[in-house]
N, C-alpha and C positions, 0 to 999 in steps of 0.2 A: 445426083439424086442420092436421098439418105437410106442408110441401110434398112431392110426391114427389123421391128421388134423381134426380139427372140420370144420362142413361145413361152410359157410358165415354166415348163419343166428345164429347158436349160437356164431360164433366169435363175431358177434354186439353183443348180450347178454352178452358174458363176457367181453367184451370192456366196454359197458356201466356201468356193475358192478363195473368192476376195478377202471372207473373212479369217479363211486359214491364212493366207498372205500376210494377212494385217496382224495377226498373234504370233506368226514367226517373227515377221520383223521387228515389234515390240521386243519380243522375247531377245533376239540378235542384239538390239541397241542395249537393252539392260545389261547384257553381257558386256559388251564393247565398252559401256560408259565406266565399267570396274578397271579397264585397262588402257589408258591414253594411246600406249604404244598400237592399239589394234589400228588406228584412224592414220597411221602413216602409209598403210598398205593401199594401193588404188582398188583394189580389188572389191573391198570394203564399202569404198564409197559408190562403186558401180552396182554394189548388190543391192544398198539401200537405195539409190535411184531405181532401179529395176522392179524392186518390191513395192517400192511407192508408186511409182507408174502403174502396176498391176493393179494395184488397190484403187488407185484413181479409177483406173478404166472399168473395174468391175462394178465400182459406186455410180459411175455414169451409166453403166446397163442398167442399173438397178432404179436409178432415177427416172430414166428415159421410160422405162417399161410402168413406172407408177403414175407419170404426168398424162394428162388428156392429149389428146390427136389434135392437131390444127381443127379449127371449125367445130369442135365438140362444145356442147353447154352443158356444165356440171352445177 
């Protein structure tokens, strides 16, 4: 059974958290690109993966909230 859609208040919180994570990720990648040695650290790969997944999940929540439900006619 699919999870219920979040209400608009939590959707806004998820959206801003996702946007913040996206900005932080891009900032960290920009800094890391200046020093190729950073990519030798496994923790950097994990951090990029986790933050990317967080952004993806936040985006999916937002998209799901914006799409009409099954059986609705728009």
